[in-house]
C-alpha positions in Angstrom: 16.4 -3.7 21.8 12.6 -3.3 21.3 10.3 -4.1 18.4 7.7 -1.6 17.4 4.8 -3.0 15.3 3.3 -0.5 12.9 1.1 -3.0 11.1 0.7 -6.8 10.6 3.5 -6.7 8.0 5.8 -3.8 9.1 8.0 -3.7 12.2 10.7 -1.3 13.2 13.5 -1.9 15.8 14.3 0.5 18.6 18.0 0.1 19.6 19.9 1.3 22.6 22.6 3.9 21.8 24.7 2.4 24.5 26.2 -1.1 24.7 26.8 -3.4 27.7 28.7 -6.6 28.0 26.1 -7.9 30.5 22.3 -7.9 30.5 21.1 -4.5 31.6 17.4 -4.0 31.5 17.7 -0.3 32.3 19.0 0.2 28.8 15.6 -0.8 27.5 13.5 0.9 30.2 14.9 4.3 29.5 13.2 5.5 26.3 15.6 8.4 26.0 18.5 6.0 25.4 16.7 4.2 22.6 16.6 5.2 18.9 14.6 3.8 16.0 16.6 2.0 13.4 15.7 3.6 10.0 15.5 0.3 8.1 12.1 -1.4 8.4 11.5 -5.1 9.0 8.9 -6.3 6.5 7.0 -9.6 6.3 7.1 -9.8 2.5 4.5 -12.6 2.3 2.0 -10.5 4.3 2.9 -7.2 2.5 2.1 -8.7 -0.9 -0.6 -11.1 0.1 -3.0 -9.9 -2.5 -5.2 -8.0 -0.1 -6.1 -4.8 -1.9 -8.0 -3.2 0.9 -5.0 -2.2 3.1 -5.7 0.3 5.8 -6.9 3.9 5.7 -4.3 6.3 4.4 -3.4 9.1 6.8 -3.2 11.7 4.0 -6.6 12.5 2.5 -7.7 14.8 -0.3 -6.6 15.8 -3.8 -3.3 17.5 -4.6 -1.6 19.1 -7.6 2.0 17.8 -7.8 5.3 18.5 -9.4 7.8 15.6 -9.2 11.5 16.1 -9.0 14.3 13.6 -9.4 16.8 13.5 -6.6 19.6 16.0 -7.3 17.6 17.7 -10.1 17.5 21.5 -10.4 14.8 22.9 -8.2 12.9 24.4 -11.1 13.0 21.4 -13.4 10.3 18.9 -12.7 10.1 15.4 -14.3 7.0 16.4 -16.4 7.8 20.0 -17.2 8.4 19.1 -20.9 5.1 17.4 -21.2 2.6 19.9 -19.9 0.1 19.3 -22.7 -0.8 16.0 -21.1 -2.1 17.7 -18.0 -1.0 18.1 -14.4 0.3 15.3 -12.2 -2.0 14.6 -9.3 -2.1 12.6 -6.1 -5.5 11.7 -4.7 -5.7 9.9 -1.3 -8.6 8.0 0.3 -11.2 9.9 -1.6 -13.4 6.9 -0.8 -13.0 4.9 2.3 -9.9 2.6 2.1 -9.6 3.5 -1.6 -5.8 3.9 -1.3 -3.5 6.5 -2.7 -3.6 7.2 -6.5 -0.8 8.8 -8.5 -2.0 10.3 -11.8 1.0 11.0 -14.0 -1.2 11.4 -17.1 1.5 10.0 -19.4 4.2 7.2 -19.2 6.7 10.0 -20.1 5.9 11.7 -16.7 6.5 8.6 -14.6 9.8 9.0 -12.7 12.5 6.6 -13.9 12.9 3.6 -11.6 9.6 4.2 -9.8 8.0 1.1 -11.4 4.5 2.7 -11.6 1.9 3.0 -14.3 0.7 6.4 -15.6 -2.3 5.9 -13.5 -1.2 4.1 -10.4 -3.3 2.9 -7.4 -1.2 2.2 -4.3 -2.4 0.5 -1.1 -1.5 1.9 2.3 0.0 -0.9 4.4 1.3 0.9 7.5 1.7 4.5 8.8 3.2 6.3 11.8 4.5 9.7 12.8 7.4 11.1 14.7 7.9 14.7 15.7 8.9 15.8 12.2 7.4 13.4 9.6 4.6 11.0 8.8 5.7 7.8 7.1 3.5 5.6 5.0 4.4 2.2 3.4 2.7 1.9 0.0 2.4 -1.2 -2.2 1.6 -1.5 -5.9 -2.1 -2.6 -6.2 -1.1 -5.5 -8.5 2.6 -6.2 -8.5 5.2 -6.8 -5.8 6.6 -3.3 -5.5 6.6 -1.1 -2.4 7.6 2.5 -1.6 7.9 4.6 1.5 6.0 7.9 1.3 7.1 10.7 3.7 5.5 14.1 4.3 5.5 16.6 7.2 3.8 15.4 10.3 2.2 18.8 10.8 0.7 20.4 7.6 0.6 24.0 8.5 -0.2 25.1 4.9 -1.9 23.8 1.8 1.5 23.4 0.0 4.3 21.2 1.3 7.0 18.9 0.0 6.8 15.1 0.3 9.3 12.4 -0.6 8.7 9.0 -2.3 11.5 6.5 -1.6 12.2 3.2 -3.3 13.9 1.9 -0.1 11.7 0.9 2.8 13.5 3.0 5.4 12.1 5.7 7.6 14.7 8.2 6.3 14.5 11.4 8.4 17.3 13.2 6.6 16.2 16.6 5.2 16.4 15.5 1.6 15.6 11.8 2.1 19.1 10.9 0.9 20.3 8.8 3.8 19.8 5.4 2.2 21.4 6.4 -1.1 18.6 4.7 -3.0 16.2 6.3 -5.6 13.9 8.9 -4.2 11.8 11.7 -5.5 10.6 15.0 -4.1 6.9 15.8 -4.6 5.9 19.5 -4.3 2.2 19.2 -3.4 -0.6 21.8 -3.4 -3.9 20.7 -1.8 -7.1 21.3 -3.7 -9.1 24.0 -1.9 -12.9 24.0 -2.0 -14.1 27.3 -3.3 -17.7 28.6 -3.5 -18.8 28.7 -7.1 -19.8 32.3 -7.8 -18.5 32.2 -11.4 -17.5 29.7 -14.0 -14.2 31.5 -14.3 -12.0 29.2 -12.1 -8.6 27.7 -12.7 -8.7 24.0 -13.5 -5.5 23.3 -11.6 -5.0 24.4 -8.0 -1.3 24.7 -8.8 -2.1 27.7 -11.0 -2.0 30.0 -7.9 1.5 28.9 -7.1 2.8 29.8 -10.7 3.8 33.3 -11.8 1.6 34.7 -14.7 4.5 34.3 -17.0 5.0 30.6 -16.1 1.3 29.9 -16.3 0.4 31.9 -19.4 3.5 32.3 -21.4 4.4 28.7 -21.9 2.3 25.9 -23.5 -1.2 26.9 -24.6 -2.6 24.0 -22.6 -1.3 25.4 -19.4 -2.9 28.8 -20.1 -6.3 27.0 -20.8 -6.0 25.1 -17.5 -5.4 28.5 -15.7 -8.0 30.7 -17.4 -8.6 32.9 -14.3 -4.9 33.4 -13.6 -4.3 34.2 -17.3 -7.4 36.5 -17.6 -9.0 34.4 -20.3 -12.3 34.9 -18.4 -13.6 37.0 -15.6 -16.4 37.2 -13.0 -19.1 38.1 -15.5 -18.0 35.9 -18.4 -19.2 33.2 -18.5 -22.1 33.2 -16.1 -23.2 30.4 -13.7 -26.0 28.2 -15.1 -28.8 26.7 -13.0 -30.4 23.2 -13.1 -34.1 22.6 -13.5 -36.0 22.2 -10.3 -36.8 18.5 -11.0 -33.1 17.7 -11.0 -32.3 19.3 -7.7 -32.1 16.9 -4.7 -30.3 14.0 -3.2 -29.6 10.8 -5.3 -28.8 7.4 -4.0 -26.8 4.5 -5.6 -28.9 1.7 -7.1 -25.9 -0.6 -6.5 -26.1 0.2 -2.7 -29.7 1.2 -1.9 -29.1 0.6 1.8 -26.5 3.4 2.0 -28.1 6.3 3.9 -25.8 8.9 2.4 -26.6 10.3 -1.0 -24.3 9.3 -3.8 -25.0 12.6 -5.7 -26.3 15.9 -4.5 -27.6 18.5 -6.9 -28.4 22.0 -5.9 -29.2 25.1 -8.0 -25.9 25.3 -9.8 -23.6 22.5 -8.6 -23.4 18.7 -8.6 -21.4 17.0 -5.8 -20.6 13.3 -6.5 -20.0 11.3 -3.4 -20.0 7.8 -5.0 -18.4 6.3 -8.1 -21.1 3.6 -8.3 -22.4 2.8 -11.8 -26.1 3.9 -11.3 -27.8 6.3 -8.9 -31.4 7.2 -8.4 -33.5 9.7 -6.4 -35.8 7.9 -3.8 -39.2 9.1 -5.0 -41.5 7.7 -7.7 -41.5 8.5 -11.4 -39.7 8.0 -14.6 -36.9 10.1 -15.9 -33.5 8.8 -17.1 -30.5 11.1 -17.5 -27.2 9.8 -18.9 -24.1 11.7 -17.9 -20.6 10.9 -19.2 -17.4 12.1 -17.6 -14.1 10.7 -18.8 -13.1 8.1 -17.7 -16.4 7.3 -15.9 -19.8 6.8 -17.5 -22.8 7.0 -15.1 -26.5 6.5 -15.6 -28.9 8.1 -13.0 -32.6 7.6 -12.7 -35.0 9.8 -10.9 -38.3 8.8 -9.6 -40.6 11.6 -8.7 
C-alpha cells in the first residue's frame, strides 16, 4: 500500500492487486502491480478550513455549458426549459487563484442535489491527472460542500464533456457512474477569441454548436443571443464604432498602483478588461472622469493626460 498526496487535504491510496500472507516489499516496488483506489481520503478540517484562496485551477477560460442529469435523455438538458434566463456558464481562474465559477443564471437551472447557488464560486483544493482524465476537488466558497470535477486530460478540441460528482471519488468509468452517487454531465464549449471586424457576433459561443432551427426557431431570447447564426445582422450592419483618441491607451487600477500590467486596455474599437478592481486610471496627468456600468459590476475610471 502507498499513499499519494495530491494536496494538503487530499490523499489517495495505491493498493497492490496481489495479496501476500507475509511482508513482501516487491509488491510495493513494482508500480505495475499497484492500482489507485478510487475513493479519496480527505482531511475534512483542512478542506473546509475557511481558506478561500485554494490553489490554481488546472482548467482556465470561459465556457458555455449544458448540464444533464445522470440518466437523462442526451438532448434534454437541465435548463432547456428556461432559456430566457440566459446560458449556463463555467469560468475558471479568469483572475489568479480566483477559483471556478458556475453561472446557472436562475435557481431553476441549478441541478437538483448539487447544493449550489445560481451563481456559485468554488475553490480548487487539489488536482491531478492520469492517462485519461484530470480530476479536481472543488469546495463551496462558503459552506461545507465539496464535489469532484472530471474532464479529459487532453483537450483536443474546444468542445468536450466533463462530469461533476457529489462523491469524492476519482471515478474513471465512462459515464462517471461507478460510485452510484449523484453526478451530472457538462457539455462544454470553450469561448474562442475572435477579431472584431463587425458588431455582428453571437453572444453565446454555444450558438455555433446549435442547428439554425434549434437556435432560431425556439425562444426569442435564444435567437437574440445568436444574431449572426440567425441572420439578424450581417457584416455591414451594424458597423464597428471607434473610440476618441484621448480614450485610447493603457489604464492602471487605482486600488493597485504598483501593478505593472494595465487593468484596462483601450484601442481604436475594443476595450479589454484585465482587472475587476473598482477604479482604474491612466498614468499621465489631467482631469477626465468616465463612469462605465456593466451589470453586475460598476466601475469608475479616471484618465490623467
